[in-house]
C-alpha positions as CSV (number, residue, x, y, z in Angstrom):
1,M,-46.4,-33.8,9.6
2,Q,-49.3,-32.2,11.3
3,A,-47.1,-30.5,13.9
4,S,-44.9,-29.1,11.1
5,N,-48.0,-27.8,9.2
6,Y,-49.2,-26.2,12.5
7,A,-45.9,-24.5,13.1
8,M,-45.8,-23.1,9.5
9,S,-49.3,-21.8,9.9
10,L,-48.5,-20.2,13.2
11,L,-45.4,-18.6,11.8
12,S,-47.5,-17.3,8.8
13,H,-50.1,-15.7,11.1
14,F,-47.4,-14.2,13.3
15,L,-45.7,-12.5,10.3
16,Q,-49.1,-11.2,9.2
17,V,-49.8,-9.7,12.6
18,S,-46.4,-8.2,12.7
19,K,-46.9,-6.6,9.3
20,V,-50.3,-5.2,10.2
21,L,-48.9,-3.7,13.4
22,S,-45.9,-2.0,11.8
23,N,-47.5,-0.9,8.5
24,N,-51.0,-0.1,9.6
25,I,-51.5,0.1,13.3
26,F,-48.7,2.5,14.2
27,P,-49.4,5.0,11.4
28,A,-53.1,4.9,12.5
29,L,-52.1,5.5,16.1
30,C,-50.3,8.7,15.1
31,I,-53.6,10.1,13.8
32,S,-55.5,9.4,16.9
33,Y,-55.0,12.0,19.7
34,A,-54.3,11.0,23.3
35,N,-56.0,7.6,23.0
36,R,-54.6,5.7,25.9
37,A,-57.1,2.9,25.5
38,L,-55.9,2.2,22.0
39,S,-52.2,2.3,22.9
40,Q,-53.0,-0.2,25.8
41,E,-54.8,-2.5,23.4
42,I,-51.8,-2.5,21.0
43,W,-49.5,-3.2,23.9
44,D,-51.7,-6.2,25.0
45,V,-50.9,-7.8,21.6
46,L,-47.2,-6.8,21.5
47,E,-46.6,-8.0,25.0
48,L,-47.1,-11.6,23.8
49,M,-44.1,-11.3,21.5
50,P,-40.4,-11.6,22.3
51,F,-38.5,-8.4,22.6
52,A,-36.5,-9.0,19.4
53,D,-39.7,-9.3,17.3
54,R,-41.1,-6.2,19.0
55,A,-37.9,-4.3,18.2
56,E,-38.3,-5.2,14.5
57,I,-41.9,-4.0,14.5
58,Y,-40.8,-0.7,16.0
59,R,-38.1,-0.3,13.4
60,Q,-40.6,-0.9,10.6
61,G,-43.3,1.2,12.3
62,I,-41.1,4.3,12.3
63,A,-40.4,3.9,8.6
64,A,-44.1,3.4,7.9
65,C,-45.1,6.5,9.8
66,S,-42.6,8.6,7.8
67,A,-43.7,7.1,4.5
68,T,-47.4,8.0,5.0
69,P,-48.1,11.7,4.6
70,V,-50.9,12.0,7.1
71,S,-49.1,10.0,9.8
72,A,-45.9,11.9,9.0
73,A,-47.7,15.2,9.6
74,A,-49.2,13.9,12.8
75,S,-45.8,12.7,14.0
76,T,-44.3,16.1,13.3
77,L,-47.1,17.8,15.4
78,A,-46.4,15.4,18.3
79,V,-42.6,16.2,18.1
80,K,-43.4,19.9,18.2
81,A,-45.7,19.4,21.2
82,F,-42.9,17.5,23.0
83,K,-40.4,20.3,22.2
84,K,-42.8,22.9,23.7
85,I,-42.9,20.8,26.9
86,K,-39.1,20.6,26.8
87,A,-38.7,24.3,26.3
88,R,-40.7,25.4,29.3
89,L,-39.6,22.6,31.6
90,A,-38.1,24.2,34.7
91,L,-38.6,22.3,37.9
92,P,-38.4,24.2,41.2
93,D,-36.0,23.2,43.9
94,K,-36.7,19.9,45.6
95,T,-37.6,21.7,48.9
96,D,-40.2,23.8,47.1
97,K,-43.8,22.6,47.7
98,A,-44.8,23.6,44.2
99,R,-42.5,21.1,42.7
100,K,-45.0,18.3,42.7
101,D,-47.6,20.5,41.0
102,V,-45.2,21.4,38.2
103,I,-44.2,17.8,37.8
104,R,-47.8,16.6,37.7
105,A,-48.8,19.2,35.1
106,N,-45.9,18.5,32.8
107,A,-46.4,14.7,33.2
108,H,-50.0,15.0,32.0
109,L,-48.9,16.9,29.0
110,L,-46.2,14.5,28.1
111,S,-48.5,11.5,28.6
112,K,-51.0,12.9,26.1
113,V,-48.3,13.3,23.5
114,T,-46.8,9.8,24.0
115,H,-50.2,8.0,23.7
116,S,-50.4,8.9,20.0
117,A,-46.7,8.9,19.0
118,P,-44.7,6.7,21.4
119,L,-41.9,5.9,18.9
120,Q,-41.4,9.5,17.8
121,V,-41.4,10.8,21.4
122,A,-39.0,8.1,22.5
123,D,-36.6,9.1,19.7
124,Q,-36.9,12.8,20.8
125,I,-36.2,11.8,24.4
126,M,-33.0,10.1,23.2
127,W,-32.0,13.3,21.3
128,W,-32.6,15.4,24.4
129,A,-30.7,13.0,26.7
130,A,-27.8,12.8,24.3
131,G,-27.6,16.6,23.8
132,S,-28.3,17.7,27.4
133,P,-27.1,15.1,30.0
134,N,-27.9,17.5,32.8
135,A,-31.6,17.7,31.8
136,V,-32.1,13.9,32.1
137,E,-33.2,13.9,35.7
138,P,-36.0,16.6,35.2
139,L,-37.1,14.6,32.2
140,A,-37.3,11.4,34.2
141,E,-39.2,13.2,36.9
142,I,-42.0,14.2,34.5
143,M,-42.2,10.7,33.0
144,K,-44.4,9.5,35.8
145,L,-47.5,8.8,33.8
146,P,-46.4,6.7,30.9
147,N,-48.2,3.9,29.2
148,N,-46.6,0.5,28.8
149,L,-46.1,0.9,25.0
150,T,-44.1,4.1,25.5
151,I,-41.8,2.6,28.0
152,D,-41.2,-0.4,25.8
153,C,-40.5,1.9,22.8
154,L,-38.0,3.8,25.1
155,T,-36.3,0.5,25.9
156,Y,-35.9,-0.2,22.2
157,M,-34.6,3.3,21.5
158,V,-32.0,3.2,24.3
159,L,-30.5,-0.1,23.0
160,Q,-30.8,1.0,19.3
161,W,-29.0,4.3,20.0
162,W,-26.2,2.6,22.0
163,S,-25.6,0.0,19.3
164,R,-26.2,2.2,16.2
165,L,-23.5,4.7,17.2
166,G,-20.9,1.9,17.3
167,K,-17.8,1.8,19.5
168,N,-16.8,5.5,19.1
169,K,-18.0,6.4,22.5
170,M,-14.7,8.0,23.8
171,K,-13.4,11.4,23.0
172,A,-10.1,11.9,21.1
173,D,-8.1,12.1,24.4
174,G,-9.1,8.5,25.2
175,A,-9.8,9.4,28.8
176,N,-13.4,10.7,28.7
177,E,-16.6,9.5,27.2
178,E,-18.7,11.5,24.8
179,D,-21.4,13.7,26.2
180,W,-24.1,11.7,24.6
181,V,-22.8,8.6,26.3
182,T,-23.2,10.2,29.7
183,G,-26.8,11.3,28.8
184,I,-27.9,7.8,27.7
185,M,-26.3,6.2,30.8
186,E,-28.2,8.6,33.1
187,L,-31.4,8.0,31.2
188,L,-31.1,4.2,31.3
189,G,-30.4,4.2,35.0
190,L,-33.3,6.5,35.9
191,A,-35.7,4.7,33.5
192,C,-34.9,1.3,35.0
193,R,-35.5,2.7,38.5
194,F,-38.8,4.5,37.7
195,H,-40.4,2.1,35.2
196,S,-39.1,-1.5,35.8
197,M,-42.4,-2.2,37.6
198,Y,-44.1,-1.3,34.3
199,S,-42.8,-2.6,31.0
200,F,-39.2,-1.5,30.9
201,D,-37.5,-4.8,29.9
202,L,-34.8,-4.9,32.5
203,G,-34.0,-8.5,31.7
204,H,-33.3,-7.8,28.0
205,V,-31.2,-4.8,28.9
206,L,-29.1,-7.0,31.2
207,R,-28.8,-9.6,28.5
208,F,-27.7,-6.9,26.1
209,M,-25.0,-5.7,28.4
210,Y,-23.8,-9.3,29.0
211,D,-23.5,-10.0,25.3
212,G,-21.6,-6.8,24.7
213,I,-19.2,-7.4,27.6
214,K,-18.6,-11.0,26.5
215,N,-17.8,-9.8,23.0
216,G,-15.2,-7.4,24.3
217,D,-17.0,-4.1,24.4
218,A,-16.0,-2.6,27.7
219,M,-18.1,0.5,27.2
220,D,-21.2,-1.6,27.9
221,M,-20.0,-1.7,31.5
222,L,-20.8,2.0,31.8
223,L,-24.5,1.1,31.2
224,L,-24.2,-1.5,33.9
225,K,-22.6,1.0,36.3
226,S,-25.4,3.5,35.8
227,L,-28.0,0.8,36.3
228,L,-26.5,-0.5,39.5
229,S,-26.0,3.0,40.9
230,K,-29.5,4.3,40.2
231,M,-31.4,1.1,41.1
232,T,-29.4,-0.5,43.9
233,G,-27.8,2.5,45.6
234,I,-24.4,0.9,45.3
235,E,-21.8,3.3,44.0
236,G,-18.4,2.4,42.6
237,P,-15.1,3.4,44.4
238,A,-14.7,6.3,41.9
239,T,-17.7,8.1,43.4
240,V,-16.2,8.6,46.8
241,D,-16.1,12.1,48.1
242,P,-12.8,13.8,47.1
243,K,-12.0,14.6,50.8
244,D,-12.1,10.8,51.5
245,A,-9.9,9.9,48.5
246,H,-7.3,8.4,50.8
247,I,-9.8,5.6,51.6
248,L,-9.1,4.2,48.1
249,C,-5.6,3.4,49.2
250,S,-6.9,1.0,52.0
251,G,-8.2,-2.5,51.8
252,N,-11.6,-3.7,50.4
253,V,-13.2,-4.0,53.8
254,L,-12.6,-0.3,54.7
255,Q,-13.5,0.8,51.2
256,A,-16.8,-1.1,51.4
257,E,-17.6,0.5,54.8
258,K,-16.9,4.0,53.5
259,I,-18.7,3.6,50.3
260,T,-21.7,2.3,52.2
261,S,-22.0,5.7,54.0
262,V,-22.2,7.6,50.7
263,L,-25.8,6.4,50.0
264,D,-28.3,4.9,52.4
265,R,-28.8,1.5,50.9
266,S,-31.5,0.6,53.4
267,E,-34.0,3.0,51.6
268,K,-37.0,1.2,50.4
269,K,-36.5,2.2,46.7
270,Y,-32.9,0.7,46.7
271,V,-34.0,-2.5,48.5
272,S,-36.8,-3.0,45.9
273,G,-34.4,-2.1,43.1
274,R,-31.8,-4.7,44.3
275,R,-34.6,-7.3,44.5
276,M,-35.7,-6.6,40.9
277,V,-32.2,-6.7,39.5
278,L,-31.5,-10.0,41.3
279,E,-34.7,-11.6,40.1
280,E,-33.8,-10.7,36.5
281,L,-30.2,-12.0,36.9
282,Q,-31.6,-15.3,38.2
283,D,-34.3,-15.6,35.6
284,G,-33.7,-18.4,33.2
285,P,-35.0,-21.9,32.4
286,A,-31.7,-23.5,33.4
287,I,-28.9,-22.6,35.8
288,D,-26.4,-22.1,33.0
289,Q,-28.7,-19.5,31.4
290,Q,-28.9,-17.3,34.5
291,L,-26.7,-14.2,34.4
292,L,-25.7,-13.8,38.0
293,V,-22.3,-15.5,37.9
294,P,-21.7,-15.5,34.1
295,L,-21.9,-11.7,34.1
296,A,-19.3,-11.5,36.9
297,I,-17.0,-13.9,35.0
298,A,-17.4,-11.9,31.7
299,M,-16.5,-8.8,33.6
300,S,-13.3,-10.4,35.1
301,Q,-12.3,-11.6,31.6
302,Q,-12.9,-8.0,30.3
303,L,-10.6,-6.7,33.1
304,E,-7.8,-8.8,31.6
305,Y,-8.7,-8.0,28.0
306,T,-8.3,-4.2,28.6
307,L,-4.8,-4.8,29.8
308,Y,-3.4,-7.1,27.2
309,A,-5.6,-7.1,24.1
310,L,-7.1,-3.6,23.7
311,P,-6.4,-2.4,20.2
312,T,-4.9,1.0,21.0
313,R,-1.5,2.6,21.3
314,H,-2.4,5.1,24.0
315,I,-1.3,4.0,27.5
316,K,-3.6,6.6,29.0
317,E,-6.7,5.1,27.3
318,V,-5.8,1.7,28.5
319,A,-5.3,2.9,32.1
320,E,-8.6,4.9,32.1
321,L,-10.6,2.1,30.6
322,H,-9.1,-0.5,33.0
323,D,-10.0,1.7,35.9
324,R,-13.6,2.0,34.7
325,V,-13.9,-1.7,34.3
326,N,-12.4,-2.4,37.7
327,D,-14.8,0.1,39.4
328,T,-17.8,-1.5,37.8
329,T,-16.5,-5.0,38.7
330,Q,-16.1,-4.0,42.3
331,Q,-19.6,-2.4,42.3
332,Y,-21.1,-5.6,41.0
333,L,-19.3,-7.7,43.6
334,T,-20.5,-5.4,46.3
335,F,-24.1,-5.8,45.0
336,I,-23.8,-9.6,45.2
337,E,-22.4,-9.4,48.8
338,Q,-25.1,-6.9,49.8
339,C,-27.9,-9.3,48.5
340,I,-26.5,-12.3,50.3
341,V,-25.0,-11.1,53.6
342,K,-27.1,-8.0,54.5
343,D,-30.4,-8.0,52.6
344,K,-30.8,-11.8,52.7
345,L,-32.4,-11.6,49.2
346,L,-30.3,-14.5,47.9
347,A,-30.0,-17.7,49.8
348,L,-26.5,-19.0,50.3
349,E,-27.5,-22.4,48.8
350,Q,-28.8,-20.8,45.7
351,Y,-25.6,-18.8,45.2
352,L,-23.4,-21.9,45.8
353,S,-25.5,-23.9,43.2
354,V,-24.4,-21.5,40.4
355,L,-20.9,-20.6,41.6
356,P,-18.0,-22.8,40.3
357,P,-15.2,-23.8,42.7
358,I,-12.2,-21.5,42.9
359,H,-9.9,-23.8,41.0
360,R,-12.4,-24.1,38.2
361,L,-12.8,-20.3,38.0
362,I,-9.1,-19.9,37.6
363,S,-8.2,-22.9,35.3
364,E,-11.3,-23.2,33.1
365,Y,-12.7,-19.7,33.0
366,G,-9.5,-17.7,33.1
367,V,-10.5,-15.7,36.1
368,H,-7.8,-13.9,38.1
369,P,-7.2,-15.6,41.5
370,A,-8.0,-12.3,43.4
371,F,-11.3,-12.0,41.6
372,A,-12.1,-15.7,42.1
373,W,-11.7,-15.2,45.9
374,A,-13.8,-12.1,45.7
375,L,-16.6,-14.1,44.2
376,W,-16.4,-16.5,47.1
377,R,-16.1,-13.8,49.7
378,P,-19.9,-13.5,50.4
379,V,-19.9,-17.3,51.1
380,I,-17.0,-17.0,53.6
381,T,-18.6,-14.0,55.2
382,A,-22.0,-15.7,55.6
383,L,-20.4,-18.9,57.0
384,E,-18.0,-17.1,59.3
385,P,-20.3,-17.2,62.4
386,E,-20.9,-21.0,61.9
387,L,-17.2,-21.6,61.4
388,M,-16.3,-19.6,64.5
389,V,-18.7,-21.7,66.6
390,K,-17.1,-24.9,65.4
391,L,-13.6,-23.5,66.0
392,E,-14.5,-22.4,69.6
393,A,-15.9,-25.9,70.3
394,K,-12.7,-27.5,69.1
395,L,-10.6,-25.1,71.2
396,A,-12.8,-25.8,74.2
397,A,-12.4,-29.5,73.8
398,A,-8.6,-29.1,73.3
399,A,-8.4,-27.0,76.5
400,A,-10.4,-29.5,78.5
401,A,-8.3,-32.4,77.3
402,A,-5.0,-30.7,77.9
403,G,-5.6,-30.1,81.6
404,D,-2.4,-28.3,82.2
405,E,-1.3,-24.6,82.4
406,E,-1.4,-24.3,78.6
407,G,-4.9,-25.7,78.5
408,D,-6.0,-23.3,81.3
409,E,-4.5,-20.4,79.4
410,L,-6.2,-21.5,76.2
411,A,-9.6,-21.8,78.0
412,G,-9.1,-18.3,79.5
413,L,-8.3,-16.9,76.1
414,L,-11.4,-18.5,74.7
415,A,-13.6,-17.2,77.5
416,G,-12.3,-13.7,76.9
417,G,-12.8,-13.9,73.1
418,P,-10.6,-12.1,70.5
419,G,-11.7,-8.7,71.8
420,G,-12.3,-9.5,75.4
421,K,-10.4,-8.7,78.6
422,S,-8.3,-11.8,78.5
423,H,-7.0,-10.9,75.1
424,G,-6.6,-7.2,75.9
425,G,-5.0,-7.8,79.3
């Protein structure tokens, strides 16, 4: 009984704090000018809450700021200040030494605006990204001095925009996505890369993508594709240079080697990005709540869904969407293999502990056999040296036991190796 009363009291206090934050604190924050300390203190309280509760506070906070005349006027001034920054934003070429000075000056101006009106500025950033996809990268460049509250508000705005506009993300031709989709994809990928070390909730974004893919929304895979590309340096097959398009007709091994040469995955920013994404995919109180393998299974099921259950009459739309899903799926598999085989960020034992056997992937989860083998390919690649040592030992024992011309020939072949002189001669 005491535990129940304590829980009810705790819930009552939580609701009161949420109401004060949304109806009083956020309107008051709009009136204060460039008060970084105040925004940080607000974030210290919000950080203790789950993201879903913070999102509800942000939704109510925007409405409260619009309902109060003084805070509404202050929000309008903040929006105008942001538009002024946007209007004169013109970054020099990356080889120009003055580029850093221009970025630093605009970053300070944007930081002052976001301290007092983080929700309103985050909404304007979304409008800018949706209307001008080519301007997303300069925008991300000047967002180098944010506070944690602004980044969390931007996380909420990205997911809110993506879900609010529904599933009408493709143009009438069924082959190309809307321009605002491209802008939000670019913004999400760059924001994850630049601000995941701050308060950009990468784990919740991945969970949002997983829920969307599991519920049959293939367009959420576009968000995942942008995130993997910007954070891990792993591009999908569709991003290969046009002059090397014939590589796409080859096998997976040659494709992987060619795609690796597009971006230098050994760069420090990409290695740290792969580590952050992997940590979030493995984050969970239980193995069955971690997203590393369930996300891959959901993508495989989505690959089949786009072929047989997509509610459309246009063959072109089905083909285009299936290709996009397949590209993102291959990109994710390459990410897993990169983390296990090359970067050694994921121990083989950890991967095997969450990976079902091939027969279970096919029979219980409905995974295509080719995809099931692709999930096990990193295991086979990692175990290949050990398996070859055992095979060579068995061949050596057989050659020694034979003691005849066939055994001598086998021993000579073993000594030369598959690519040695004995094999070549």
